[in-house]
GUMIKOL-467244 format. One record per residue (C-alpha): chain; residue number from 1; residue in one letter; x, y, z. Coordinates in Angstrom, 1 decimal. Each point is the difference from the previous one (the first is absolute). Layout:
NODE   unit   pos   code        X        Y        Z
NODE      A   NUM      A        X        Y        Z
...
This chain:
NODE   unit   pos   code        X        Y        Z
NODE      A     1      X    168.8    -56.8     94.4
NODE      A     2      X      0.6      3.7      1.1
NODE      A     3      X     -2.9      2.2      1.0
NODE      A     4      X      1.6      3.1     -0.6
NODE      A     5      X      0.7     -0.2     -3.8
NODE      A     6      X     -3.1      2.2     -1.0
NODE      A     7      X     -0.2      1.8     -3.3
NODE      A     8      X     -2.0      3.1     -0.3
NODE      A     9      X      0.0     -0.4     -3.9
NODE      A    10      X     -2.4     -2.9      0.4
NODE      A    11      X     -3.6      0.3     -1.8
NODE      A    12      X     -3.1     -2.0      0.4
NODE      A    13      X     -0.5     -2.6     -2.7
NODE      A    14      X     -2.2     -3.0     -0.9
NODE      A    15      X      1.6     -3.5     -1.0
NODE      A    16      X      3.6      0.1      1.2
NODE      A    17      X     -1.1      1.5      3.4
NODE      A    18      X      2.0      1.2      3.2
NODE      A    19      X     -1.3     -3.3      1.7
NODE      A    20      X      3.1     -2.2      0.0
NODE      A    21      X      3.1      1.6     -1.2
NODE      A    22      X      0.0     -2.7     -2.9
NODE      A    23      X      0.7      0.8     -3.4
NODE      A    24      X     -2.7      0.2     -2.8
NODE      A    25      X      1.9     -3.1     -1.9
NODE      A    26      X     -2.7     -2.3     -1.2
NODE      A    27      X      0.5     -3.4      1.5
NODE      A    28      X     -2.0     -3.5     -0.8
NODE      A    29      X     -2.6     -0.7      2.6
NODE      A    30      X      1.4     -3.6      0.2
NODE      A    31      X      1.6     -0.3      3.0
NODE      A    32      X     -0.9      3.3      1.7
NODE      A    33      X     -0.9     -0.7      3.7
NODE      A    34      X     -3.5      1.1      0.6
NODE      A    35      X      1.0      1.2      3.5
NODE      A    36      X      2.2      2.9     -1.4
NODE      A    37      X     -2.4      1.1     -2.7
NODE      A    38      X     -2.0      3.0      1.3
NODE      A    39      X     -3.7     -0.2     -1.5
NODE      A    40      X     -1.0      3.0      2.1
NODE      A    41      X      2.3      2.4      1.2
NODE      A    42      X     -0.4      2.7      2.5
NODE      A    43      X      0.2      3.7     -0.4
NODE      A    44      X      0.8      2.5      2.6
NODE      A    45      X     -0.5      3.8     -0.2
NODE      A    46      X      1.6      2.3      2.7
NODE      A    47      X     -0.2      3.8      0.3
NODE      A    48      X      2.3      2.2      2.2
NODE      A    49      X     -0.8      2.9      2.1
NODE      A    50      X      0.5      2.4     -2.8
NODE      A    51      X     -2.5     -1.8     -2.5
NODE      A    52      X      2.8     -1.8     -2.0
NODE      A    53      X     -1.4     -3.4     -1.1
NODE      A    54      X      1.9     -3.0     -0.7
NODE      A    55      X     -0.6     -3.6     -1.2
NODE      A    56      X      1.8     -3.4      0.5
NODE      A    57      X     -0.7     -3.4     -1.0
NODE      A    58      X      2.4     -1.8      2.1
NODE      A    59      X      1.2      2.3      2.9
NODE      A    60      X      3.6      0.2     -1.6
NODE      A    61      X     -0.6      2.2     -3.1
NODE      A    62      X     -2.0      3.0     -0.1
NODE      A    63      X     -1.6      2.6     -2.5
NODE      A    64      X     -1.3      3.4      0.5
NODE      A    65      X     -3.5      0.4     -1.0
NODE      A    66      X     -1.0      3.7      0.7
NODE      A    67      X      2.2      2.8      1.2
NODE      A    68      X     -0.4      1.5      3.3
NODE      A    69      X     -2.3      2.9      0.1
NODE      A    70      X      0.5      0.9      3.8
NODE      A    71      X     -3.1     -1.5      1.3
NODE      A    72      X     -0.2     -3.0      2.3
NODE      A    73      X     -2.1     -2.9     -1.2
NODE      A    74      X     -3.0     -1.3      2.1
NODE      A    75      X     -0.5     -3.4     -1.7
NODE      A    76      X      0.8     -1.7     -3.3
NODE      A    77      X     -2.3     -2.6     -1.7
NODE      A    78      X     -0.1     -2.0     -3.0
NODE      A    79      X     -3.1     -1.1     -2.0
NODE      A    80      X     -0.1     -1.8     -3.4
NODE      A    81      X      2.7      1.8     -1.8
NODE      A    82      X     -0.6      3.3      1.8
NODE      A    83      X      2.2      1.7      2.7
NODE      A    84      X     -1.4      2.2      2.7
NODE      A    85      X      1.8      2.5      2.4
NODE      A    86      X     -1.8      1.6      2.8
NODE      A    87      X      1.3      3.3      0.8
NODE      A    88      X     -2.5      2.9      0.7
NODE      A    89      X     -2.2     -1.6     -2.5
NODE      A    90      X      0.0     -3.1     -1.8
NODE      A    91      X      2.0     -0.2     -3.1
NODE      A    92      X      0.0     -2.8     -2.8
NODE      A    93      X      2.7     -1.2     -2.6
NODE      A    94      X     -1.0     -2.2     -2.7
NODE      A    95      X      3.4      0.1     -1.7
NODE      A    96      X      2.1     -1.6      2.5
NODE      A    97      X      0.7      3.1      2.0
NODE      A    98      X      1.3      2.3     -2.6
NODE      A    99      X     -2.6      2.5      0.9
NODE      A   100      X     -2.9      0.3      2.7
NODE      A   101      X     -3.3      1.8     -0.5
NODE      A   102      X     -2.2      0.5      3.0
NODE      A   103      X     -3.3     -1.9     -0.1
NODE      A   104      X     -1.8      0.7      3.5
NODE      A   105      X     -0.2      3.0      2.0
NODE      A   106      X     -2.1     -1.1      3.1
NODE      A   107      X      2.2     -2.1      1.9
NODE      A   108      X     -0.2     -0.3      3.5
NODE      A   109      X      3.6      0.0      0.8
NODE      A   110      X      1.4     -2.5      2.6
NODE      A   111      X      3.5     -0.7      1.5
NODE      A   112      X      0.0     -3.4     -1.3
NODE      A   113      X      0.1     -2.1     -3.4
NODE      A   114      X     -3.3     -1.6      0.6
NODE      A   115      X     -2.0      3.0     -0.5
NODE      A   116      X     -0.2     -1.7     -3.6
NODE      A   117      X     -0.2     -3.6     -0.8
NODE      A   118      X      0.1     -1.9     -3.4
NODE      A   119      X     -2.7     -2.7      0.2
NODE      A   120      X      0.4     -1.9     -3.4
NODE      A   121      X     -2.7     -2.7      1.0
NODE      A   122      X     -2.8      2.9      0.0
NODE      A   123      X      1.9      1.8     -2.9
NODE      A   124      X      0.1      3.1      1.9
NODE      A   125      X      2.4      2.5      2.0
NODE      A   126      X     -1.5      1.3      3.1
NODE      A   127      X      1.2      3.5      1.6
NODE      A   128      X     -0.7      1.7      3.1
NODE      A   129      X     -2.0      3.2     -1.4
NODE      A   130      X     -1.5      3.2      1.3
NODE      A   131      X     -3.4     -1.0     -2.2
NODE      A   132      X     -2.9     -1.4      1.9
NODE      A   133      X      0.7     -2.6      2.8
NODE      A   134      X      3.7      0.2     -1.2
NODE      A   135      X      0.7     -2.8     -2.7
NODE      A   136      X      0.4      0.5     -3.7
NODE      A   137      X      1.3     -2.7     -2.6
NODE      A   138      X      1.1     -0.3     -3.5
NODE      A   139      X     -0.8     -3.0     -2.2
NODE      A   140      X      2.3      0.8     -3.1
NODE      A   141      X      3.3     -0.4      2.2
NODE      A   142      X      0.0      3.6      1.3
NODE      A   143      X     -0.7      2.1     -2.9
NODE      A   144      X     -3.5      1.3      1.3
NODE      A   145      X     -1.7      0.1      3.4
NODE      A   146      X     -3.6     -0.1      1.4
NODE      A   147      X     -1.4      0.2      3.5
NODE      A   148      X     -1.1     -3.3      1.8
NODE      A   149      X     -3.7      0.5      0.9
NODE      A   150      X     -0.5     -3.5      1.0
NODE      A   151      X     -0.1      0.0      3.7
NODE      A   152      X     -1.9     -1.9      3.0
NODE      A   153      X     -2.7      1.9      1.6
NODE      A   154      X      1.5     -0.9      3.4
NODE      A   155      X      2.8      2.8     -0.3
NODE      A   156      X      0.1      2.7      2.6
NODE      A   157      X     -0.6      3.8     -1.6
NODE      A   158      X      3.8      0.8      0.6
NODE      A   159      X      2.1     -2.3     -1.8
NODE      A   160      X      3.2     -0.2     -2.1
NODE      A   161      X      2.1     -2.9     -1.3
NODE      A   162      X      3.8      0.3      0.6
NODE      A   163      X      1.6     -3.4     -1.3
NODE      A   164      X     -0.7     -3.2     -2.0
NODE      A   165      X      1.0     -3.4     -0.5
NODE      A   166      X     -0.8     -2.4     -2.8
NODE      A   167      X      0.2     -3.8      1.1
NODE      A   168      X      0.4     -3.1     -2.3
NODE      A   169      X     -3.6     -1.0      0.0
NODE      A   170      X     -0.8      3.2     -2.2
NODE      A   171      X     -1.3      2.1      3.2
NODE      A   172      X      0.9      3.3      0.6
NODE      A   173      X      0.0      1.4      3.6
NODE      A   174      X     -0.2      3.8      1.3
NODE      A   175      X      1.0      1.2      3.3
NODE      A   176      X     -1.4      3.2      1.5
NODE      A   177      X      2.1      1.7      2.9
NODE      A   178      X     -2.7      2.5      0.7
NODE      A   179      X     -2.4     -2.7      1.0
NODE      A   180      X      2.2     -3.0      0.6
NODE      A   181      X     -2.0     -2.0     -2.5
NODE      A   182      X      1.0     -2.5     -2.3
NODE      A   183      X     -1.9     -0.5     -3.4
NODE      A   184      X     -0.1     -2.5     -2.7
NODE      A   185      X     -0.8      0.1     -3.6
NODE      A   186      X     -0.4     -3.6     -1.3
NODE      A   187      X     -0.3      0.9     -3.7
NODE      A   188      X     -0.2      3.0     -2.2
NODE      A   189      X     -3.8      0.1      0.2
NODE      A   190      X     -0.3     -0.5      3.7
NODE      A   191      X     -0.5      2.5      2.6
NODE      A   192      X      2.8      0.9      2.4
NODE      A   193      X     -1.3     -2.0      3.0
NODE      A   194      X      0.9      0.5      3.6
NODE      A   195      X      1.9     -3.1      1.3
NODE      A   196      X     -1.6     -1.3      3.2
NODE      A   197      X      2.9     -0.4      2.5
NODE      A   198      X     -0.3     -2.5      2.8
NODE      A   199      X      2.3      0.6      3.2
NODE      A   200      X      3.0      2.1     -0.1
NODE      A   201      X      0.7      2.7     -2.2
NODE      A   202      X      1.9      3.4      0.0
NODE      A   203      X     -1.6      2.4      2.6
NODE      A   204      X      2.3      2.7      0.3
NODE      A   205      X      0.3      2.4     -2.8
NODE      A   206      X      3.2     -0.1     -2.1
NODE      A   207      X      0.9      0.5     -3.5
NODE      A   208      X     -0.3     -3.4     -1.3
NODE      A   209      X      0.4     -1.1     -3.4
NODE      A   210      X     -1.0     -3.4     -1.4
NODE      A   211      X      2.3     -2.8     -1.5
NODE      A   212      X     -0.4     -3.5     -1.3
NODE      A   213      X      2.2     -2.8     -0.9
NODE      A   214      X     -2.8     -1.4     -2.1
NODE      A   215      X     -2.1     -1.7      2.7
NODE      A   216      X      0.6      1.5      3.2
NODE      A   217      X     -0.6      3.8      0.9
NODE      A   218      X      2.2      2.3      1.7
NODE      A   219      X     -0.6      3.3      2.0
NODE      A   220      X      3.3      1.9      0.7
NODE      A   221      X      0.0      3.4      1.9
NODE      A   222      X      1.9      2.4     -2.1
NODE      A   223      X      0.5      2.4      3.2
NODE      A   224      X      1.7     -2.9      1.7
NODE      A   225      X     -1.9      0.3      3.2
NODE      A   226      X     -2.8     -2.8     -0.2
NODE      A   227      X      0.6     -3.7     -0.3
NODE      A   228      X     -0.4     -1.8     -3.6
NODE      A   229      X     -2.7     -2.2     -0.7
NODE      A   230      X     -0.6     -2.9     -1.9
NODE      A   231      X     -2.8     -2.2     -1.4
NODE      A   232      X      0.0     -3.6     -1.8
NODE      A   233      X     -3.6     -0.4     -0.5
NODE      A   234      X     -1.0      3.1     -2.4
NODE      A   235      X     -0.1      2.7      2.7
NODE      A   236      X     -2.6     -2.0      2.5
NODE      A   237      X      2.4     -0.5      2.8
NODE      A   238      X      3.2      2.0      0.8
NODE      A   239      X      2.9     -0.5      2.3
NODE      A   240      X      2.7      2.3      1.1
NODE      A   241      X      3.9      0.2     -0.9
NODE      A   242      X      1.5      1.5      3.2
NODE      A   243      X      2.6      2.6     -0.6
NODE      A   244      X      2.4     -0.9      2.7
NODE      A   245      X      3.4      0.8     -1.0
NODE      A   246      X     -0.9      2.2     -2.7
NODE      A   247      X      0.5      3.9      0.5
NODE      A   248      X     -2.9      1.8      1.1
NODE      A   249      X     -1.6      2.7     -2.1
NODE      A   250      X      2.6     -0.4     -3.1
NODE      A   251      X     -2.2      0.0     -3.2
NODE      A   252      X     -0.7     -3.3     -1.5
NODE      A   253      X      0.2      0.6     -4.0
NODE      A   254      X     -0.8     -3.3     -1.3
NODE      A   255      X     -0.9     -3.7      0.5
NODE      A   256      X      0.5     -3.0     -2.0
NODE      A   257      X      0.4     -3.9      0.0
NODE      A   258      X      1.9     -2.5     -2.1
NODE      A   259      X     -1.7     -3.4     -0.5
NODE      A   260      X      0.9     -2.1      3.0
NODE      A   261      X      1.9      2.9      1.7
NODE      A   262      X     -1.0      2.3      2.9
NODE      A   263      X     -1.9      3.4     -0.2
NODE      A   264      X      2.8      2.7     -0.4
NODE      A   265      X     -0.8      3.6      0.8
NODE      A   266      X      2.4      2.8     -1.2
NODE      A   267      X      0.6      2.6      2.7
NODE      A   268      X      1.3      3.6      0.0
NODE      A   269      X      3.9      0.1      1.2
NODE      A   270      X     -0.5     -3.5      1.2
NODE      A   271      X      0.2     -2.3     -3.0
NODE      A   272      X     -2.1     -3.2     -0.3
NODE      A   273      X     -1.9     -1.8      2.8
NODE      A   274      X     -1.5     -3.5     -0.6
NODE      A   275      X     -2.6     -1.8      1.9
NODE      A   276      X      1.1     -3.0      2.3
NODE      A   277      X     -2.9     -1.7      1.8
NODE      A   278      X     -2.3      3.0      0.9
NODE      A   279      X      2.6      2.8      0.3
NODE      A   280      X      2.8      1.6     -2.1
NODE      A   281      X      3.5     -0.2     -0.1
NODE      A   282      X      2.7      2.0     -2.1
NODE      A   283      X      0.9     -1.5     -3.3
NODE      A   284      X      2.8      2.1     -1.2
NODE      A   285      X      2.7     -2.3     -1.0
NODE      A   286      X      2.2      1.8     -2.6
NODE      A   287      X     -1.8      3.4      0.4
NODE      A   288      X      1.6      3.0      0.8
NODE      A   289      X     -0.4      1.5      3.3
NODE      A   290      X     -3.2      2.5      0.6
NODE      A   291      X     -1.3     -0.9     -3.4
NODE      A   292      X     -3.5      1.1     -0.7
NODE      A   293      X     -1.9     -2.6     -2.1
NODE      A   294      X     -2.8      1.7     -2.0
NODE      A   295      X     -1.5     -3.0     -2.1
NODE      A   296      X      0.5     -3.6      0.1
NODE      A   297      X     -1.1     -2.2     -3.2
NODE      A   298      X      0.0     -3.6     -1.0
NODE      A   299      X      1.1     -1.0     -3.2
NODE      A   300      X      0.0     -3.4     -1.9
NODE      A   301      X      1.5     -1.9     -2.6
NODE      A   302      X     -1.8     -2.8     -1.4
NODE      A   303      X      1.9     -2.5     -1.9
NODE      A   304      X     -0.8     -2.2     -2.9
NODE      A   305      X     -0.6     -3.0      2.3
NODE      A   306      X     -2.3      2.4      2.2
NODE      A   307      X      2.3      0.3      2.7
NODE      A   308      X     -0.1      3.3      1.6
NODE      A   309      X      2.8      2.0      1.4
NODE      A   310      X     -0.7      2.8      2.3
NODE      A   311      X      1.9      3.2      1.1
NODE      A   312      X     -0.9      2.8      2.3
NODE      A   313      X      1.0      3.4     -1.0
NODE      A   314      X      0.1      3.1      2.0
NODE      A   315      X      0.1      3.7     -0.7
NODE      A   316      X      2.0      1.7      2.7
NODE      A   317      X      1.8      3.2      1.1
NODE      A   318      X      3.2     -1.6     -0.7
NODE      A   319      X     -0.8     -1.5     -3.3
NODE      A   320      X     -1.5     -3.4     -1.7
NODE      A   321      X      0.3     -3.2      1.9
NODE      A   322      X     -1.0     -3.5     -0.9
NODE      A   323      X     -0.7     -3.2      2.2
NODE      A   324      X      0.2     -3.6     -1.3
NODE      A   325      X     -1.2     -1.6      3.3
NODE      A   326      X     -3.1      1.8      0.5
NODE      A   327      X      1.1      3.1      1.8
NODE      A   328      X      2.3     -1.6      2.6
NODE      A   329      X      3.3      1.6     -1.5
NODE      A   330      X      0.5      2.5     -2.8
NODE      A   331      X      2.5      1.0     -2.8
NODE      A   332      X      0.4      3.4     -1.3
NODE      A   333      X     -0.7      0.2     -3.8
NODE      A   334      X      0.4      3.7     -0.8
NODE      A   335      X      3.2      1.7     -0.5
NODE      A   336      X      1.9      2.8     -1.6
NODE      A   337      X     -2.4      2.4     -2.1
NODE      A   338      X     -2.9     -2.5      0.9
NODE      A   339      X      0.4      0.5      3.7
NODE      A   340      X     -2.1      2.2      2.1
NODE      A   341      X     -3.4      0.8      2.1
NODE      A   342      X     -2.6     -2.3     -1.4
NODE      A   343      X     -3.6      0.9      1.1
NODE      A   344      X     -2.2     -2.2     -2.2
NODE      A   345      X      0.2     -3.3     -1.3
NODE      A   346      X     -2.3     -2.5     -2.1
């Protein structure tokens, strides 16, 4: 199967999709292997530094979704059937990306994707905002937004939220770089409550952003100067991942983790680093030298027999890559007209 055979004339459609390179010929379900029938496919959206938005369902064939407009994207998010793009403002498409309309203008822009999070178990999307304490939310998949006014009384007077992470138990966490505070919102009607941390926690001010693998929480310093931190118990106890072997001061754009794999961090001009023990080591097999990795996402195919196949995708300065071994090695997936500098991915 050649990864370079991409077609610019592909279009998005439902039914016979881009998932498998198979034809649309109807077949009897008798004798079909359940481990080869995809029940829930993944969907990848990626955008270049010029704002061109593309889509793939298998990493092999791509479709153009929205043309380049000259503006680099800050984040891409989907919620329900809606597709959202953050540039200077938050834009929404309810027609598969044919056109976008601005829906939120009070963004507190951050240099990481985690300024916005879709939390389906709360039926909300949260975004960093200049309103109130710094959080706005939508309950209609991004069409309308309101200020979140439910806050703990323990917050300091000067406070703002910089990133979010939604965990598998339905909770949403938020982190403030201004105050080095972690907050938790257990459900939509709950206050944002300060998490009482026991023991070690980041004491050096950095540009931290919060991520999760669904259970553990991670804090990564965008500036590349401080250690990364992780918590396995909902933010109560934290431990360091040391930066030994990692270039000091190079921006860390993204962090993610496939099921059972190591935490991966995308670094400016240095590729991907993975955690081994309590430190980071390079994880650049297959990447071009001096590649900047701007976004790491984990995608899953769920088969009819409920077997899950995971892939890790990265948006980089040298194109789109995919790993089938949880981030140890990479295959380039973008070629010809679909090659380029990709700054955002979801």
